[in-house]
Backbone as a chain_set.jsonl record, in Angstrom:
{"seq": "XXXXXXXXXXXXXXXXXXXXXXXXXXXXXXXXXXXXXXXXXXXXXXXXXXXXXXXXXXXXXXXXXXXXXXXXXXXXXXXXXXXXXXXXXXXXXXXXXXXXXXXXXXXXXXXXXX", "coords": {"N": [[0.626, -1.034, -0.06], [1.816, 1.424, 1.19], [1.522, 4.046, 2.115], [1.646, 5.523, 4.261], [5.682, 6.118, 5.011], [8.603, 4.392, 4.977], [10.628, 6.134, 6.437], [9.263, 8.041, 7.624], [7.793, 6.36, 9.564], [10.142, 6.038, 10.949], [11.126, 8.312, 11.816], [8.844, 8.562, 13.306], [8.663, 6.965, 15.779], [11.097, 7.555, 16.607], [13.699, 6.359, 15.36], [17.078, 5.93, 14.479], [18.734, 4.738, 13.337], [19.384, 1.425, 11.048], [19.244, -1.286, 11.684], [16.597, -2.311, 11.781], [14.906, -2.17, 10.184], [13.549, -3.711, 8.581], [11.567, -4.872, 10.313], [9.88, -2.553, 11.201], [9.021, -1.671, 8.535], [7.286, -3.964, 8.459], [5.799, -3.344, 10.18], [4.617, -1.067, 9.795], [2.858, -2.014, 7.273], [1.492, -3.852, 8.061], [-0.187, -1.687, 9.833], [-1.092, -0.411, 8.282], [-3.169, -1.886, 6.458], [-4.662, -2.878, 8.654], [-5.789, -0.244, 9.013], [-7.7, -0.131, 6.96], [-8.949, -2.297, 6.318], [-10.495, -1.821, 9.035], [-11.806, 0.658, 8.257], [-13.195, -0.171, 6.233], [-13.158, 0.0, 3.63], [-11.161, 0.805, 0.584], [-8.125, 2.164, 0.221], [-6.126, 5.178, -0.866], [-3.073, 6.097, -1.911], [-2.673, 8.671, -3.293], [-5.244, 10.866, -5.389], [-4.639, 10.667, -8.183], [-3.663, 8.093, -7.814], [-6.003, 6.361, -6.977], [-8.457, 7.574, -8.645], [-7.348, 5.938, -10.664], [-7.472, 3.372, -10.245], [-10.654, 3.677, -9.843], [-10.783, 3.752, -12.463], [-10.055, 1.22, -12.946], [-11.953, -0.721, -12.443], [-11.553, -1.303, -9.924], [-11.479, 0.037, -7.622], [-13.353, -0.598, -5.475], [-16.045, -0.174, -3.092], [-16.395, 3.051, -1.957], [-14.103, 4.298, -1.85], [-11.414, 6.139, -0.908], [-8.626, 9.023, -0.48], [-5.638, 8.988, 0.775], [-5.419, 11.057, 4.01], [-4.564, 12.769, 6.465], [-5.492, 12.192, 9.177], [-5.99, 9.189, 8.862], [-3.274, 8.679, 8.256], [-2.314, 9.65, 10.568], [-3.281, 8.003, 12.6], [-2.177, 5.146, 11.086], [0.982, 5.836, 12.212], [0.529, 5.914, 14.705], [-0.516, 3.082, 15.174], [1.919, 1.979, 14.529], [3.87, 2.928, 15.941], [2.584, 2.042, 18.634], [2.862, -0.763, 18.415], [6.198, -0.392, 18.101], [6.734, 0.331, 20.648], [5.798, -1.771, 22.432], [5.394, -4.682, 22.344], [4.093, -7.197, 22.802], [0.926, -8.141, 23.679], [-0.017, -7.566, 25.881], [0.692, -5.766, 29.489], [2.41, -6.765, 31.692], [3.392, -6.739, 33.98], [2.676, -6.684, 37.124], [-0.512, -6.246, 37.484], [-2.133, -8.289, 34.763], [-2.662, -6.119, 32.117], [-4.483, -4.887, 28.822], [-2.99, -2.652, 26.313], [-4.747, 0.193, 25.363], [-5.64, 1.137, 22.449], [-5.662, 4.347, 20.572], [-5.604, 4.047, 18.053], [-8.056, 3.35, 16.244], [-9.79, 5.563, 17.319], [-8.772, 7.835, 15.544], [-9.526, 6.582, 13.15], [-12.587, 6.226, 13.191], [-14.208, 8.413, 12.658], [-13.502, 8.034, 9.62], [-15.035, 5.785, 8.685], [-16.561, 3.403, 6.836], [-19.862, 2.078, 6.75], [-20.892, 1.096, 9.021], [-20.382, -1.494, 10.9], [-20.99, -4.085, 13.455]], "CA": [[0.125, 0.159, 0.165], [3.093, 2.433, 0.625], [0.706, 5.381, 2.192], [2.998, 6.019, 5.119], [6.873, 5.524, 4.28], [9.753, 3.772, 6.173], [11.379, 7.108, 6.902], [8.038, 8.574, 8.581], [7.605, 5.637, 10.728], [11.05, 5.844, 11.631], [10.95, 9.441, 12.685], [8.127, 8.904, 14.636], [9.469, 6.064, 16.954], [12.875, 7.994, 16.715], [15.165, 5.767, 15.454], [17.807, 6.496, 13.612], [19.387, 3.041, 12.424], [18.808, 0.628, 9.949], [19.136, -2.497, 11.864], [15.51, -2.453, 12.47], [14.243, -1.622, 9.341], [12.524, -4.766, 8.116], [10.462, -5.007, 11.404], [9.111, -1.463, 10.843], [8.185, -1.604, 7.612], [6.34, -5.13, 8.997], [4.738, -3.05, 11.001], [3.932, -0.339, 8.742], [2.455, -2.782, 6.203], [0.559, -4.413, 8.864], [-0.769, -0.928, 10.425], [-1.981, 0.213, 6.899], [-4.061, -3.09, 6.474], [-5.761, -2.852, 9.658], [-7.094, 0.781, 8.755], [-8.225, -0.432, 5.977], [-9.951, -3.084, 7.488], [-11.267, -0.52, 10.093], [-12.887, 1.286, 7.681], [-14.166, -1.036, 5.294], [-12.874, 1.146, 2.156], [-10.111, 1.003, 0.17], [-7.561, 4.177, 0.788], [-5.18, 5.257, -1.961], [-1.447, 7.056, -1.575], [-2.814, 10.017, -4.179], [-6.157, 11.215, -6.298], [-4.699, 9.693, -9.47], [-4.047, 6.526, -8.08], [-7.399, 6.071, -6.51], [-8.887, 7.388, -10.673], [-6.762, 4.926, -11.308], [-8.368, 2.417, -9.496], [-11.508, 3.593, -10.313], [-11.028, 3.415, -14.037], [-9.999, -0.013, -13.703], [-12.643, -1.0, -11.214], [-10.631, -2.279, -8.67], [-11.388, 0.58, -6.182], [-14.246, -1.314, -4.26], [-17.351, 0.888, -2.483], [-16.439, 4.328, -1.507], [-12.432, 4.777, -1.725], [-10.898, 7.636, -0.341], [-7.503, 9.223, -0.514], [-5.308, 8.731, 2.401], [-5.68, 12.018, 4.874], [-3.852, 12.856, 7.976], [-6.217, 10.993, 10.262], [-5.474, 8.043, 8.294], [-1.551, 8.424, 8.154], [-1.771, 9.258, 12.356], [-3.412, 6.063, 12.829], [-0.973, 4.254, 10.915], [1.798, 5.883, 13.026], [-0.109, 5.645, 16.045], [-0.357, 2.133, 15.029], [3.463, 1.487, 14.331], [4.362, 3.844, 17.513], [2.473, 1.332, 19.646], [3.523, -1.582, 17.912], [7.179, -0.619, 18.147], [6.474, 0.487, 22.079], [4.769, -3.014, 22.989], [6.119, -6.142, 21.251], [3.399, -7.847, 23.68], [-0.671, -7.535, 23.741], [-0.437, -7.03, 27.19], [1.666, -5.228, 30.204], [2.158, -8.17, 32.926], [4.279, -5.86, 35.097], [1.425, -6.6, 37.91], [-1.973, -6.696, 37.125], [-1.946, -7.661, 33.106], [-3.7, -5.176, 31.49], [-4.344, -4.775, 27.697], [-3.054, -2.151, 26.001], [-5.268, 1.024, 24.639], [-4.93, 2.027, 20.946], [-6.354, 5.403, 20.362], [-5.925, 4.521, 16.093], [-9.544, 3.287, 16.682], [-10.774, 6.876, 17.553], [-8.691, 8.525, 14.63], [-10.393, 6.392, 12.185], [-14.161, 6.497, 13.039], [-14.841, 9.832, 11.335], [-13.41, 7.885, 8.085], [-15.069, 4.973, 8.628], [-18.17, 3.242, 6.383], [-20.924, 0.795, 7.149], [-20.402, 0.695, 11.14], [-21.049, -3.43, 12.025], [-21.336, -4.678, 15.325]], "C": [[0.839, 0.881, 0.241], [2.186, 3.582, 1.186], [1.731, 6.471, 3.0], [4.725, 5.562, 4.81], [7.859, 4.881, 5.635], [10.388, 4.49, 7.034], [10.315, 8.227, 7.712], [8.218, 7.715, 9.683], [8.874, 5.846, 11.686], [11.204, 6.865, 12.382], [9.986, 9.189, 13.538], [8.298, 7.906, 15.725], [10.909, 6.235, 17.163], [13.785, 7.138, 16.691], [15.621, 5.925, 14.33], [18.748, 5.733, 12.708], [19.178, 2.198, 11.657], [18.776, -1.032, 10.9], [17.296, -2.808, 12.088], [14.137, -2.778, 11.129], [12.738, -2.524, 8.787], [11.247, -4.639, 8.65], [9.596, -3.866, 11.421], [8.14, -1.37, 9.844], [7.472, -2.744, 7.776], [5.042, -4.66, 9.727], [3.997, -1.622, 10.766], [2.712, -1.013, 7.674], [0.551, -2.961, 6.911], [-0.682, -3.171, 9.495], [-1.661, -0.473, 9.564], [-3.237, -1.225, 6.715], [-4.579, -2.884, 7.1], [-6.324, -1.612, 9.515], [-8.051, 0.76, 7.827], [-9.685, -0.896, 6.207], [-11.248, -2.558, 7.914], [-12.352, -0.013, 9.127], [-13.618, 0.915, 7.121], [-14.302, -0.065, 3.795], [-11.332, 1.191, 1.997], [-9.293, 2.636, 0.172], [-6.393, 4.126, -0.017], [-4.522, 6.396, -1.531], [-2.266, 8.868, -2.003], [-4.256, 9.682, -4.85], [-5.475, 10.101, -7.204], [-4.366, 8.258, -9.189], [-5.588, 5.653, -7.848], [-8.448, 6.351, -8.071], [-8.509, 6.253, -11.502], [-7.416, 3.562, -11.257], [-9.521, 2.284, -10.143], [-11.779, 3.201, -11.837], [-11.294, 1.916, -14.025], [-11.219, -1.027, -12.785], [-12.709, -1.767, -10.614], [-10.484, -1.324, -7.256], [-12.386, 0.061, -5.238], [-15.195, 0.28, -3.83], [-16.927, 1.991, -1.398], [-14.709, 4.577, -1.267], [-12.747, 6.113, -1.679], [-9.504, 7.696, -0.459], [-7.035, 9.275, 0.484], [-5.29, 10.539, 2.887], [-4.815, 11.903, 6.049], [-4.257, 12.313, 8.831], [-6.278, 9.651, 9.682], [-3.679, 7.478, 8.664], [-1.355, 8.343, 9.356], [-2.035, 8.359, 12.904], [-2.624, 4.928, 12.471], [0.429, 4.676, 12.161], [1.79, 5.587, 14.235], [-0.05, 4.231, 16.539], [1.068, 1.357, 15.226], [3.891, 2.015, 15.68], [4.012, 2.349, 18.423], [3.08, -0.095, 19.466], [5.385, -1.909, 18.556], [7.538, -0.445, 20.086], [6.069, -0.695, 22.968], [4.905, -3.848, 22.066], [5.043, -7.023, 22.074], [1.765, -7.097, 23.366], [-1.441, -6.76, 25.07], [0.556, -6.748, 28.289], [1.451, -6.162, 31.519], [3.162, -8.012, 33.809], [3.449, -6.152, 36.365], [0.341, -7.391, 37.694], [-1.61, -6.979, 35.807], [-3.35, -6.705, 32.632], [-3.423, -4.824, 30.001], [-3.982, -3.391, 27.052], [-4.05, -1.092, 25.44], [-5.167, 1.115, 23.495], [-6.386, 2.919, 20.144], [-6.476, 5.229, 18.547], [-7.442, 4.308, 15.609], [-10.359, 4.884, 16.488], [-10.651, 8.065, 16.103], [-9.866, 8.1, 13.197], [-11.522, 6.083, 12.055], [-14.678, 7.41, 12.637], [-14.48, 8.948, 9.261], [-14.271, 6.682, 7.984], [-16.742, 4.291, 7.591], [-18.633, 1.998, 6.813], [-20.303, 0.24, 8.464], [-20.908, -0.827, 11.325], [-21.012, -3.525, 13.087], [-19.554, -5.122, 15.247]], "O": [[0.871, 1.482, -0.832], [2.129, 4.371, 0.243], [2.287, 7.531, 2.71], [4.842, 4.451, 4.293], [7.734, 4.966, 6.857], [10.767, 4.062, 8.124], [10.774, 9.176, 8.348], [8.733, 8.148, 10.714], [8.777, 5.844, 12.913], [11.418, 6.673, 13.579], [10.192, 9.594, 14.682], [7.893, 8.355, 16.797], [11.716, 5.456, 17.672], [14.604, 6.963, 17.593], [14.965, 6.05, 13.295], [19.323, 6.062, 11.671], [17.968, 2.386, 11.531], [18.033, -1.875, 10.399], [17.028, -3.82, 12.736], [13.03, -3.317, 11.149], [11.551, -2.227, 8.655], [10.187, -4.42, 8.064], [8.424, -4.142, 11.675], [6.939, -1.123, 9.959], [6.587, -2.642, 6.926], [3.915, -5.13, 9.876], [3.038, -1.187, 11.404], [1.716, -0.344, 7.399], [-0.604, -2.621, 6.653], [-1.855, -3.512, 9.64], [-2.813, -0.158, 9.864], [-4.358, -0.925, 7.125], [-5.61, -2.443, 6.593], [-7.504, -1.61, 9.865], [-9.062, 1.463, 7.819], [-10.816, -0.413, 6.269], [-12.413, -2.668, 7.532], [-13.555, -0.253, 9.229], [-14.77, 1.344, 7.187], [-15.276, 0.367, 3.178], [-10.487, 1.478, 2.846], [-9.744, 3.781, 0.137], [-5.648, 3.149, 0.061], [-5.004, 7.387, -0.982], [-2.36, 9.86, -1.279], [-4.588, 8.5, -4.943], [-5.671, 8.895, -7.047], [-4.627, 7.341, -9.968], [-6.048, 4.658, -8.408], [-9.101, 5.415, -8.533], [-8.996, 5.76, -12.519], [-7.784, 2.868, -12.205], [-9.773, 1.316, -10.86], [-12.713, 2.536, -12.287], [-12.184, 1.329, -14.639], [-10.953, -2.223, -12.66], [-13.477, -2.723, -10.514], [-9.827, -1.568, -6.244], [-12.175, 0.357, -4.062], [-14.988, 1.433, -4.207], [-17.093, 1.838, -0.188], [-14.357, 5.163, -0.244], [-13.637, 6.873, -2.062], [-8.929, 6.611, -0.553], [-7.776, 9.605, 1.41], [-5.125, 11.306, 1.938], [-4.441, 10.808, 6.468], [-3.412, 11.757, 9.532], [-6.864, 8.904, 10.466], [-3.154, 6.45, 9.091], [-0.592, 7.482, 9.794], [-1.28, 7.776, 13.683], [-2.379, 3.965, 13.198], [0.794, 3.784, 12.927], [2.729, 5.101, 14.865], [0.264, 3.91, 17.686], [1.252, 0.36, 15.925], [4.294, 1.176, 16.486], [4.924, 1.635, 18.839], [3.774, -0.554, 20.373], [5.831, -2.909, 19.12], [8.455, -1.042, 20.651], [6.023, -0.547, 24.19], [4.471, -3.643, 20.932], [5.44, -8.149, 21.771], [1.507, -5.958, 22.978], [-2.418, -6.053, 25.319], [1.509, -7.521, 28.187], [0.423, -6.198, 32.196], [3.756, -8.94, 34.357], [3.882, -5.195, 37.008], [0.174, -8.61, 37.687], [-0.806, -6.178, 35.332], [-4.565, -6.735, 32.829], [-2.273, -4.468, 29.74], [-4.95, -2.667, 27.285], [-4.505, -1.76, 24.512], [-3.952, 1.257, 23.355], [-7.414, 2.573, 19.563], [-7.164, 5.962, 17.836], [-7.952, 4.995, 14.724], [-11.26, 5.185, 15.705], [-11.53, 8.79, 15.638], [-10.632, 8.805, 12.539], [-11.855, 5.628, 10.961], [-15.805, 7.264, 12.164], [-15.002, 9.215, 8.179], [-14.29, 6.399, 6.786], [-17.847, 4.802, 7.775], [-17.945, 1.043, 7.174], [-19.543, -0.68, 8.765], [-21.918, -1.082, 11.981], [-21.011, -2.453, 13.692], [-19.0, -5.627, 16.223]]}, "num_chains": 1, "name": "protein.A"}
């Protein structure tokens, strides 16, 4: 999908080395896929790429061009995955970590299911 670049993600998590590039890129890819899945719509990096997909009949229902809400949600998810490499904090009482990315994506979501 390549909406958020590896460089943007590394800047967000404050990494200035190349040792974890493959891991961070995997998290960017996963965060973008998660966001698209949550939104129930395809997201494109540019108006041109969306129009190309519309013309080809592959844009899906209600496509959109990525905006800052989408990018922020992806970066928030990447930061969460980078800082917390497990689903729960286990020091003391196990606690599920909150994910604020969904809050950023709710205004963009279509077909709000259960």
